[in-house]
C-alpha positions as CSV (number, residue, x, y, z in Angstrom):
1,X,9.7,0.3,-16.5
2,X,13.1,-0.6,-15.2
3,X,16.1,1.5,-15.9
4,X,18.1,-1.6,-16.3
5,X,16.5,-2.5,-19.4
6,X,16.2,-2.2,-23.2
7,X,13.0,-0.6,-22.9
8,X,14.1,2.3,-21.0
9,X,17.2,2.6,-22.9
10,X,15.2,3.3,-26.1
11,X,12.9,5.6,-23.9
12,X,16.3,7.5,-23.0
13,X,17.8,7.4,-26.5
14,X,14.2,9.3,-27.4
15,X,14.5,11.9,-24.6
16,X,18.0,12.5,-24.0
17,X,18.4,14.7,-27.7
18,X,14.8,15.4,-27.6
19,X,15.5,17.8,-24.3
20,X,19.1,18.9,-25.6
21,X,17.4,20.5,-29.0
22,X,14.5,21.8,-27.0
23,X,14.6,25.7,-28.2
24,X,14.2,27.3,-25.3
25,X,14.0,25.8,-20.9
26,X,10.1,26.1,-21.0
27,X,10.0,23.8,-23.8
28,X,12.5,21.6,-22.1
29,X,10.8,21.3,-19.0
30,X,7.5,20.3,-21.3
31,X,9.0,17.4,-22.6
32,X,10.4,16.5,-19.3
33,X,7.0,16.3,-17.9
34,X,5.4,14.8,-20.9
35,X,8.4,12.2,-21.1
36,X,8.0,11.7,-17.2
37,X,4.1,10.7,-17.8
38,X,5.0,8.5,-20.2
39,X,7.4,6.9,-18.0
40,X,5.1,6.3,-15.0
41,X,2.3,5.5,-17.3
42,X,4.5,2.3,-18.3
43,X,3.2,1.3,-15.4
44,X,-0.3,1.7,-15.2
45,X,-1.9,4.8,-17.2
46,X,-4.6,5.0,-14.4
47,X,-2.7,6.6,-11.8
48,X,-0.9,9.4,-14.2
49,X,-3.9,11.4,-13.3
50,X,-3.6,10.9,-9.7
51,X,0.2,12.4,-9.9
52,X,-1.1,15.2,-11.4
53,X,-3.7,15.7,-9.0
54,X,-1.4,15.3,-6.1
55,X,0.8,17.9,-7.9
56,X,-2.0,20.5,-8.4
57,X,-3.0,20.1,-5.0
58,X,0.2,20.6,-3.4
59,X,0.7,23.8,-5.9
60,X,-2.5,25.3,-5.0
61,X,-1.9,24.8,-1.5
62,X,1.4,26.7,-1.6
63,X,0.1,29.2,-3.9
64,X,-2.6,30.7,-1.3
65,X,-0.4,29.7,1.6
66,X,2.4,32.3,-0.1
67,X,-0.6,34.7,-0.4
68,X,-2.1,35.2,2.7
69,X,-1.0,37.3,5.4
70,X,-3.0,35.8,8.1
71,X,-1.0,33.2,10.2
72,X,-4.5,31.5,11.2
73,X,-5.5,31.0,7.4
74,X,-1.7,29.8,6.6
75,X,-1.9,27.4,9.3
76,X,-5.2,25.8,8.2
77,X,-3.9,25.9,4.7
78,X,-0.9,24.3,5.5
79,X,-3.0,21.9,8.2
80,X,-5.6,21.4,4.7
81,X,-2.3,20.2,2.3
82,X,-0.9,17.9,4.7
83,X,-3.7,16.1,5.4
84,X,-4.5,16.3,1.9
85,X,-1.3,14.0,0.9
86,X,-1.5,12.0,4.0
87,X,-5.3,11.3,2.8
88,X,-4.5,10.2,-0.9
89,X,-1.6,8.0,1.1
90,X,-3.4,6.6,3.4
91,X,-6.4,5.3,1.3
92,X,-4.2,3.8,-1.1
93,X,-1.2,2.0,1.1
94,X,-2.9,1.3,3.9
95,X,-7.0,1.3,3.9
96,X,-7.5,-2.3,3.3
97,X,-4.6,-3.0,6.2
98,X,-6.1,-1.3,8.8
99,X,-10.0,-2.6,7.3
100,X,-8.6,-6.0,7.9
101,X,-7.7,-5.3,11.3
102,X,-10.3,-3.6,12.3
103,X,-12.6,-6.9,11.3
104,X,-10.3,-8.8,13.0
105,X,-10.9,-7.0,16.2
106,X,-14.5,-7.2,15.7
107,X,-14.7,-11.1,15.0
108,X,-12.4,-11.6,18.2
109,X,-15.0,-10.1,20.7
110,X,-17.9,-11.6,18.1
111,X,-19.4,-8.9,16.2
112,X,-19.6,-9.1,12.8
113,X,-17.7,-11.1,10.0
114,X,-14.9,-8.7,9.0
115,X,-14.4,-5.7,7.5
116,X,-14.7,-6.2,3.3
117,X,-11.4,-5.3,1.2
118,X,-12.0,-3.1,-1.8
119,X,-8.2,-4.6,-3.0
120,X,-7.1,-1.0,-3.3
121,X,-4.5,-1.1,-6.1
122,X,-0.9,0.8,-5.2
123,X,0.5,3.2,-7.4
124,X,4.2,2.8,-7.6
125,X,6.4,5.4,-5.8
126,X,3.4,7.1,-3.7
127,X,5.0,7.0,-0.4
128,X,8.1,9.3,-2.9
129,X,5.9,11.3,-4.4
130,X,3.7,12.3,-1.4
131,X,6.5,12.9,1.1
132,X,7.5,15.4,-1.5
133,X,4.3,17.4,-1.4
134,X,4.4,17.4,2.1
135,X,7.9,18.9,2.0
136,X,7.0,21.6,-0.6
137,X,3.9,22.9,1.2
138,X,5.8,23.0,4.6
139,X,8.7,24.7,3.4
140,X,6.4,28.0,1.6
141,X,4.7,28.2,4.7
142,X,7.8,28.1,7.1
143,X,9.5,30.7,4.4
144,X,12.2,28.3,3.3
145,X,11.2,28.5,-0.3
146,X,8.9,30.6,-2.7
147,X,5.8,29.4,-3.9
148,X,6.5,28.1,-7.5
149,X,5.1,28.2,-10.8
150,X,3.0,25.0,-11.8
151,X,5.1,24.3,-14.3
152,X,8.0,23.6,-12.1
153,X,5.7,22.1,-9.3
154,X,4.7,19.6,-11.6
155,X,8.1,18.8,-12.8
156,X,9.2,18.4,-9.0
157,X,6.8,15.5,-8.3
158,X,6.6,13.6,-11.6
159,X,10.6,13.7,-12.9
160,X,11.3,10.2,-14.2
161,X,14.9,9.9,-12.5
162,X,13.6,10.1,-9.2
163,X,10.0,9.3,-9.4
164,X,9.1,5.6,-8.4
165,X,12.0,4.8,-5.8
166,X,13.5,8.1,-4.9
167,X,15.7,10.2,-3.8
168,X,13.4,12.3,-2.1
169,X,14.8,15.7,-3.7
170,X,13.2,18.7,-2.4
171,X,12.0,21.9,-3.9
172,X,14.9,24.1,-2.3
173,X,16.9,21.5,-4.3
174,X,15.4,21.0,-7.8
175,X,13.1,23.8,-8.5
176,X,16.1,26.4,-8.5
177,X,17.7,24.0,-11.2
178,X,14.6,24.3,-13.5
179,X,14.1,27.7,-13.5
180,X,17.5,28.4,-14.8
181,X,18.7,26.6,-18.4
182,X,21.0,23.6,-17.8
183,X,23.8,22.7,-19.3
184,X,25.7,19.8,-19.9
185,X,29.7,19.5,-19.3
186,X,32.0,16.6,-20.0
187,X,32.4,16.5,-16.3
188,X,28.4,15.7,-15.7
189,X,28.5,13.6,-18.5
190,X,31.7,11.1,-17.0
191,X,29.9,11.4,-13.8
192,X,26.2,10.6,-14.7
193,X,27.5,7.6,-17.0
194,X,29.7,6.0,-14.4
195,X,26.8,6.1,-12.4
196,X,24.6,4.6,-14.4
197,X,27.2,1.8,-15.0
198,X,28.2,0.9,-11.3
199,X,24.5,1.4,-10.8
200,X,23.5,-1.2,-13.3
201,X,26.6,-3.6,-12.1
202,X,25.4,-3.4,-7.9
203,X,21.7,-4.5,-9.1
204,X,22.1,-6.9,-12.2
205,X,25.3,-8.4,-11.3
206,X,25.2,-8.4,-7.5
207,X,21.5,-7.8,-6.0
208,X,19.5,-10.1,-8.4
209,X,21.8,-12.9,-8.5
210,X,21.7,-13.1,-4.4
211,X,18.0,-12.6,-4.3
212,X,17.2,-15.3,-7.5
213,X,19.3,-18.2,-6.3
214,X,19.6,-17.7,-2.0
215,X,17.6,-15.7,-0.3
216,X,14.5,-15.5,-1.8
217,X,14.1,-18.9,-2.0
218,X,15.7,-19.0,1.9
219,X,13.5,-16.2,3.0
220,X,10.3,-18.0,1.6
221,X,10.5,-21.5,3.7
222,X,13.1,-20.5,6.4
223,X,11.8,-23.7,8.5
224,X,13.5,-25.8,5.2
225,X,16.4,-24.2,5.6
226,X,19.4,-24.8,8.5
227,X,20.8,-22.2,11.0
228,X,24.3,-21.4,8.5
229,X,22.1,-20.9,5.4
230,X,19.3,-18.6,7.2
231,X,22.7,-16.7,9.1
232,X,24.0,-16.5,5.6
233,X,20.7,-15.5,4.1
234,X,20.5,-12.8,6.8
235,X,23.7,-11.1,5.5
236,X,23.2,-11.6,2.2
237,X,19.8,-9.7,2.2
238,X,21.5,-6.6,4.0
239,X,24.3,-6.8,0.7
240,X,20.9,-7.5,-1.5
241,X,18.8,-4.4,-0.2
242,X,22.5,-2.5,-0.2
243,X,22.9,-3.0,-3.8
244,X,19.7,-2.9,-4.9
245,X,18.5,0.2,-3.5
246,X,21.5,2.4,-3.7
247,X,22.1,1.0,-7.7
248,X,18.8,3.0,-8.1
249,X,19.9,5.6,-6.5
250,X,23.0,6.0,-8.3
251,X,21.4,5.5,-11.6
252,X,18.5,8.0,-10.7
253,X,21.6,10.9,-10.5
254,X,23.5,9.5,-13.2
255,X,20.7,9.8,-15.6
256,X,19.7,12.9,-13.9
257,X,23.3,14.3,-14.7
258,X,22.8,13.5,-18.4
259,X,19.7,15.7,-18.2
260,X,21.5,18.4,-16.7
261,X,20.5,18.4,-13.6
262,X,22.2,17.4,-9.5
263,X,20.5,14.9,-7.1
264,X,22.1,14.8,-3.7
265,X,23.8,11.3,-2.9
266,X,21.6,9.2,-1.1
267,X,24.3,6.8,0.7
268,X,27.1,7.2,2.2
269,X,28.6,3.5,3.2
270,X,26.0,2.9,6.2
271,X,27.1,-0.5,7.5
272,X,30.7,1.1,9.0
273,X,28.4,3.1,11.0
274,X,29.1,2.7,14.9
275,X,26.1,3.6,16.0
276,X,21.7,3.5,14.7
277,X,22.0,7.6,14.6
278,X,24.6,7.6,12.3
279,X,23.3,4.5,10.5
280,X,20.3,6.6,9.7
281,X,22.6,9.6,8.8
282,X,24.0,7.3,6.2
283,X,21.1,5.0,4.7
284,X,18.8,6.7,2.4
285,X,19.9,10.0,3.4
286,X,17.1,12.1,1.6
287,X,14.7,9.7,3.5
288,X,16.0,9.8,6.9
289,X,16.6,13.7,6.6
290,X,12.6,14.0,6.0
291,X,11.8,12.1,9.0
292,X,14.0,14.0,10.9
293,X,13.0,17.6,9.6
294,X,9.4,17.4,8.6
295,X,8.1,14.3,11.8
296,X,10.7,14.3,14.6
297,X,11.2,18.3,14.7
298,X,8.8,19.6,12.7
299,X,5.8,17.6,14.0
300,X,7.0,16.1,17.2
301,X,9.2,18.8,18.7
302,X,12.5,16.9,18.2
303,X,14.3,16.3,21.5
304,X,12.3,19.8,23.3
305,X,10.8,18.7,26.5
306,X,13.1,16.6,28.3
307,X,14.2,12.8,28.2
308,X,10.9,11.1,27.5
309,X,9.6,13.3,25.1
310,X,13.4,12.9,23.1
311,X,12.6,8.9,23.9
312,X,9.0,8.8,22.6
313,X,9.5,11.0,19.6
314,X,12.3,8.6,18.7
315,X,10.1,5.7,18.8
316,X,7.2,7.3,17.3
317,X,8.9,8.9,14.1
318,X,10.7,5.3,13.7
319,X,7.3,3.2,14.0
320,X,5.4,5.8,11.6
321,X,9.1,5.3,9.3
322,X,8.8,1.6,9.6
323,X,4.6,2.0,8.3
324,X,5.8,3.8,5.7
325,X,7.8,1.0,4.2
326,X,4.7,-0.8,4.0
327,X,1.2,-2.0,5.2
328,X,2.4,-4.6,7.4
329,X,3.1,-5.6,11.1
330,X,6.6,-6.6,10.1
331,X,7.7,-3.3,8.8
332,X,5.9,-1.8,12.2
333,X,8.0,-3.8,14.2
334,X,11.4,-3.4,11.9
335,X,10.6,0.5,12.5
336,X,10.2,-0.1,16.8
337,X,12.9,-2.4,17.1
338,X,15.6,0.9,15.1
339,X,13.4,3.1,17.7
340,X,14.4,1.1,20.9
341,X,17.7,0.7,20.0
342,X,18.0,4.6,18.9
343,X,16.4,5.1,22.7
344,X,18.8,2.3,23.9
345,X,22.3,4.4,22.6
346,X,20.7,8.2,24.5
347,X,20.3,6.1,27.7
348,X,23.9,4.1,27.5
349,X,25.6,7.4,26.0
350,X,23.5,10.0,28.7
351,X,23.5,7.2,32.0
352,X,26.0,8.2,34.8
353,X,26.7,4.2,35.1
354,X,27.4,3.6,31.4
355,X,28.2,6.9,29.6
356,X,31.8,6.2,30.8
357,X,32.3,2.5,29.4
358,X,33.6,3.0,25.1
359,X,34.1,0.1,23.4
360,X,36.6,-0.3,20.7
361,X,35.4,1.9,17.1
362,X,35.3,-1.9,15.3
363,X,33.1,-3.3,18.0
364,X,30.6,-0.7,17.7
365,X,30.5,-1.1,14.2
366,X,29.9,-5.1,14.7
367,X,27.2,-4.3,17.0
368,X,25.7,-1.5,14.8
369,X,25.5,-4.1,11.6
370,X,24.4,-6.8,13.3
371,X,21.6,-4.9,14.9
372,X,20.7,-3.4,11.6
373,X,20.8,-6.9,9.9
374,X,18.4,-8.5,12.7
375,X,15.5,-5.7,11.7
376,X,16.4,-6.6,8.8
377,X,14.8,-9.9,9.0
378,X,11.0,-8.7,9.8
379,X,11.7,-6.0,7.1
380,X,12.0,-8.7,4.5
381,X,10.1,-11.5,6.3
382,X,6.6,-12.2,4.4
383,X,5.1,-12.3,7.8
384,X,5.3,-12.1,11.9
385,X,5.3,-15.2,11.9
386,X,8.0,-16.3,8.9
387,X,10.1,-13.9,11.1
388,X,9.7,-15.4,14.0
389,X,10.6,-18.8,12.3
390,X,13.9,-17.4,11.0
391,X,14.8,-16.2,13.7
392,X,14.1,-19.5,15.9
393,X,15.7,-21.7,12.9
394,X,18.9,-19.5,13.6
395,X,19.3,-21.0,17.1
396,X,17.7,-24.6,16.5
397,X,19.7,-27.5,15.3
398,X,21.1,-27.4,12.3
399,X,18.2,-29.8,10.6
400,X,17.2,-28.5,7.8
401,X,19.0,-28.2,4.3
402,X,22.4,-26.3,3.4
403,X,21.8,-24.7,0.3
404,X,24.5,-21.9,0.4
405,X,27.4,-22.7,-2.3
406,X,30.6,-20.5,-2.2
407,X,29.5,-18.3,-5.2
408,X,27.0,-17.0,-2.8
409,X,29.6,-16.5,0.1
410,X,31.9,-14.8,-2.6
411,X,28.7,-12.3,-3.5
412,X,28.2,-11.4,0.1
413,X,31.9,-10.7,0.5
414,X,32.2,-8.8,-2.7
415,X,29.0,-6.7,-1.8
416,X,30.1,-5.4,1.6
417,X,33.3,-5.0,-0.4
418,X,31.7,-3.1,-2.8
419,X,30.0,-1.1,0.2
420,X,33.0,0.0,1.4
421,X,34.3,2.5,-1.6
422,X,34.2,6.3,-1.1
423,X,31.9,8.5,-3.1
424,X,35.1,10.3,-3.3
425,X,36.5,7.3,-5.3
426,X,34.0,7.7,-7.9
427,X,34.5,11.3,-8.3
428,X,38.6,10.6,-9.0
429,X,37.7,7.9,-11.7
430,X,35.1,10.4,-13.4
431,X,37.6,12.5,-13.5
432,X,40.1,10.1,-15.5
433,X,37.5,9.4,-17.4
434,X,36.7,13.0,-18.3
435,X,40.0,13.8,-19.0
436,X,40.3,10.6,-21.5
437,X,40.1,11.8,-25.5
438,X,36.4,11.2,-26.8
439,X,37.2,7.8,-28.8
440,X,38.7,6.1,-25.8
441,X,36.3,8.0,-23.3
442,X,33.5,6.1,-25.8
443,X,35.5,2.7,-25.8
444,X,35.6,3.0,-21.7
445,X,32.1,2.9,-21.6
446,X,31.4,0.2,-24.3
447,X,34.0,-2.0,-22.6
448,X,32.1,-1.5,-19.0
449,X,28.1,-2.1,-20.5
450,X,29.8,-5.2,-22.3
451,X,31.8,-6.5,-18.8
452,X,28.4,-6.0,-17.1
453,X,26.2,-7.3,-19.4
454,X,28.6,-10.3,-19.6
455,X,28.6,-10.7,-15.6
456,X,24.8,-10.2,-14.8
457,X,22.3,-13.6,-15.0
458,X,19.4,-13.9,-16.7
459,X,16.5,-11.4,-16.4
460,X,16.4,-8.1,-13.8
461,X,13.9,-8.3,-10.8
462,X,12.3,-5.5,-9.8
463,X,14.1,-2.9,-7.6
464,X,12.9,-3.6,-3.7
465,X,11.7,0.2,-3.0
466,X,9.2,-0.1,-5.9
467,X,6.5,-1.2,-3.5
468,X,6.9,1.0,-1.5
């Protein structure tokens, strides 16, 4: 069930009044939980028990940790809980990938004909709700949050606005909201509706059009296109993935606001970053902070132990972050590129030979953007060979077709302009909408929806991050 579809609109038109008509907060949460399972089951009902089972495991492990005074027992429970989450994720997302790699290795050395594949179906959003469960168990173990009731944890991991593509909202941020009766005010309504319309515009008008009319055809056959197409398609994908993913986050935040809950912001103009470190503070903020807090610092030790460990931990974090995105070598290479760039930045800023060399801010922003765009080529390519062919075509003589149109160039430029808008611009606009009389407010909303609907092209492609 996609957000910008009639099906979801009808679903939400039923859920919204039912939730606000609930006679108590407990009934409200039960209604939201059932609605979330229906939302998730719309893709494949077979995986609803997996979602419920994952929540039960994390609730049970955290409850046992909270009740135990034995440090060794608590640590064993923590390891068991994290391992259970990783086993579920590993089986569904990586079993066939690693079986295929093992089979290829065995065939290479003359042993066997390759391992049989199980063709495991990937549940939608499994990476997001698995990471959510891990963070909850770790936070309870560390004493950052108390163990919560079963209903709250079931809803935490199933809540439909963020279930399939984030943001990764931690228990410390969301469970306390579940424990209080939410209140809906005009400010939340105006901001929520504005974010939903804004997200719909970015997704349906910019991201989908760039994908279907230019980016997808170029990336599917890079050798058939000239260098101009390849260069502009790389820029186009940078715009597409930002508009696509930030659109989902905006709509998720807006939908949650209409239900009375607050989600953290997930993007902050990432392409204006002057370093890769800054980029990861601005891009997919909830995932970046998760990787930093639970993998880089909690599991690997962060920057403790000298420069070698710092560089090693950065590389491991980004390699695993790349693998989190998908079971393919292209994602591992994408993560490795970011890890190497982060290490290079640390070396540059700390080495006596280079630390006093300061580039102009605009040059650092341009360099960072192009490193990120280079990485997106591996992220988007169907295979490592396609990525190499793509890069080769950029620098080869212009022998392929040129299919880029003025509309495509305009959409890329417009997408970058949209990206540059500040969050407080949305806040100010929401405040102006809030001050309007109710009829004018409703009229402005209807006009905005009609304009977006008139501008959007036929159909809505699935969100990019649904497959992660």
